[in-house]
C-alpha positions as CSV (number, residue, x, y, z in Angstrom):
1,M,-38.7,44.6,-42.2
2,R,-40.6,48.1,-42.0
3,T,-40.3,48.1,-38.2
4,F,-36.8,47.4,-38.3
5,I,-35.8,49.8,-40.7
6,R,-37.6,52.5,-38.2
7,I,-36.2,51.3,-35.0
8,A,-32.3,51.7,-37.0
9,S,-33.6,55.0,-38.1
10,L,-33.8,56.3,-34.8
11,C,-31.0,54.7,-33.5
12,L,-28.8,56.2,-36.2
13,A,-30.6,59.6,-35.4
14,F,-30.4,59.8,-32.0
15,S,-26.5,58.6,-31.8
16,C,-26.0,62.1,-33.8
17,I,-28.0,64.0,-31.5
18,A,-26.9,62.4,-28.4
19,P,-23.0,63.7,-28.2
20,A,-24.9,67.0,-28.6
21,W,-25.9,66.5,-24.6
22,A,-22.8,65.0,-23.4
23,M,-20.8,67.5,-21.0
24,D,-17.0,67.7,-22.5
25,L,-14.0,68.1,-20.4
26,N,-13.4,71.6,-20.0
27,Q,-17.3,72.0,-19.2
28,A,-16.5,69.7,-16.7
29,M,-14.1,71.8,-15.4
30,E,-16.3,74.6,-14.9
31,A,-18.9,72.6,-13.3
32,L,-16.4,71.1,-11.1
33,G,-16.7,74.1,-8.3
34,S,-20.4,74.3,-8.3
35,A,-20.5,70.9,-7.4
36,K,-17.7,70.1,-4.5
37,A,-19.9,73.8,-3.1
38,A,-23.4,71.6,-3.4
39,G,-21.5,68.9,-1.6
40,Q,-22.1,66.6,-4.9
41,L,-18.7,65.8,-5.4
42,G,-15.6,65.6,-3.0
43,E,-11.8,64.7,-3.0
44,Q,-10.4,61.5,-2.2
45,P,-7.1,60.6,-0.9
46,N,-6.3,58.6,-4.4
47,G,-6.3,61.6,-5.9
48,Y,-9.8,61.1,-7.6
49,L,-13.0,62.7,-7.2
50,G,-16.0,60.9,-5.7
51,I,-19.4,61.3,-5.3
52,V,-20.6,62.2,-2.0
53,S,-24.5,63.0,-2.6
54,G,-24.4,62.5,-6.5
55,G,-27.4,64.5,-8.6
56,G,-27.2,66.7,-11.2
57,Q,-24.4,66.4,-13.5
58,A,-22.2,65.3,-10.6
59,K,-21.4,61.6,-12.0
60,E,-20.5,62.8,-15.3
61,I,-18.2,65.5,-14.1
62,A,-16.3,63.3,-11.8
63,T,-16.1,60.5,-14.5
64,L,-14.6,63.0,-16.9
65,I,-11.9,64.6,-14.6
66,N,-10.9,61.1,-13.4
67,N,-10.0,59.9,-16.8
68,A,-8.0,63.3,-17.4
69,R,-6.6,63.0,-13.9
70,R,-5.4,59.1,-14.6
71,A,-4.2,60.1,-17.8
72,E,-1.9,63.0,-16.5
73,Y,-0.8,60.6,-13.3
74,K,0.1,58.1,-16.1
75,R,2.0,60.5,-17.8
76,L,3.8,61.6,-14.2
77,A,4.8,58.0,-13.7
78,Q,6.0,57.3,-16.7
79,Q,8.1,60.4,-16.8
80,N,9.4,60.2,-13.3
81,G,9.8,56.3,-13.7
82,I,8.0,55.9,-10.2
83,Q,4.4,53.4,-9.6
84,L,0.9,55.1,-10.7
85,G,0.1,54.7,-7.0
86,D,2.8,57.0,-6.1
87,V,1.2,59.6,-7.7
88,E,-2.1,58.9,-7.2
89,A,-1.5,59.3,-3.5
90,I,1.0,62.3,-3.6
91,A,-2.1,63.7,-6.1
92,G,-4.7,62.6,-3.1
93,K,-3.0,64.8,-0.2
94,K,-2.6,67.5,-2.0
95,A,-6.1,67.6,-3.2
96,L,-7.1,67.0,0.5
97,D,-4.9,69.6,2.1
98,K,-6.0,72.1,-0.7
99,T,-9.7,71.5,-0.1
100,P,-11.5,74.6,1.1
101,S,-13.3,74.3,4.8
102,G,-16.9,73.1,3.9
103,Q,-16.4,71.2,0.9
104,Y,-16.3,66.9,1.7
105,I,-12.7,65.5,1.5
106,Q,-13.0,61.1,2.2
107,L,-11.0,60.0,5.2
108,N,-10.9,56.6,6.4
109,G,-13.6,55.4,3.9
110,K,-15.9,58.6,5.3
111,W,-16.9,61.8,4.0
112,I,-16.7,64.5,6.2
113,R,-16.9,68.3,6.1
114,K,-13.2,70.0,5.9
């Protein structure tokens, strides 16, 4: 019983501390440029970020930003009476076009430097 109480106490303590380590969307947005410049993340034709080489906080950055993008794409689709996939495709094309030289984009399922 004592072991269970100790484990429960540690879990509770960790759950209070863990959110302090987590990145929020603003931090992810600030870190995005560096992650793209380092070749960790790239733009995909579907309108979302993809992990090129990972490392650092690439996965967390991509997850947070992709979740925000998905929410915005859904909002735009509903507002304009169009399919989510159409919004994603339009956003993907714009993101690929705007990506600076030297950063990664995905074409035909492969990562290439633009």
